[in-house]
C-alpha positions as CSV (number, residue, x, y, z in Angstrom):
1,M,-0.2,-0.2,0.0
2,E,1.3,3.6,-0.7
3,K,1.8,6.4,1.4
4,Q,-0.9,8.9,1.8
5,L,0.5,12.3,0.3
6,P,1.0,15.0,3.3
7,G,-1.6,16.8,4.3
8,T,-4.4,14.4,2.4
9,L,-6.0,11.6,3.3
10,L,-5.7,10.3,0.0
11,E,-3.8,8.2,-1.8
12,P,-1.8,9.6,-4.4
13,E,-3.8,7.0,-7.3
14,V,-6.7,8.3,-6.6
15,I,-5.6,11.5,-6.8
16,A,-4.4,11.4,-10.0
17,E,-7.6,9.4,-11.3
18,M,-10.0,12.7,-9.9
19,V,-7.4,14.8,-11.8
20,L,-7.9,12.4,-15.1
21,K,-11.1,12.7,-14.3
22,K,-11.2,16.1,-14.2
23,A,-9.5,16.8,-17.3
24,L,-11.0,14.3,-19.4
25,A,-15.0,16.5,-17.9
26,D,-13.6,19.4,-18.8
27,Y,-12.2,18.3,-22.1
28,R,-15.0,16.8,-23.3
29,K,-17.1,20.1,-22.1
30,A,-15.0,22.4,-24.5
31,Q,-15.4,20.0,-27.5
32,N,-19.1,20.7,-26.5
33,E,-19.3,23.7,-26.6
34,K,-16.6,24.0,-30.1
35,Q,-20.2,22.1,-31.5
36,I,-22.3,24.3,-30.4
37,D,-20.8,27.0,-31.9
38,D,-20.4,25.4,-35.0
39,T,-24.0,24.2,-35.0
40,L,-24.9,28.4,-34.7
41,K,-22.8,29.2,-37.3
42,N,-24.3,26.8,-39.6
43,R,-27.8,27.5,-38.1
44,K,-28.3,23.5,-37.3
45,K,-31.3,24.1,-34.7
46,V,-31.8,20.5,-34.1
47,E,-28.3,20.3,-33.3
48,F,-27.7,22.9,-31.0
49,F,-30.4,22.7,-28.9
50,R,-29.2,18.5,-28.6
51,L,-25.9,19.9,-27.7
52,I,-27.5,21.7,-25.0
53,N,-29.2,19.3,-23.4
54,E,-25.7,17.6,-23.3
55,L,-24.4,20.1,-21.7
56,K,-27.0,20.6,-19.3
57,R,-26.7,17.2,-18.2
58,T,-23.0,16.9,-17.8
59,T,-22.8,20.0,-15.7
């Protein structure tokens, strides 16, 4: 078993997993926002609302 990081009650593996999950969530959100921008530029109303609803579910 690994030692805990100083000042935390979490093991390094747990912290690493949390950081990776946050980074992935941030990346997915940025990709979704880019797609939303593209649908606005291309006036794709149905796709825009689908992406907006997806963004709401993930935030």
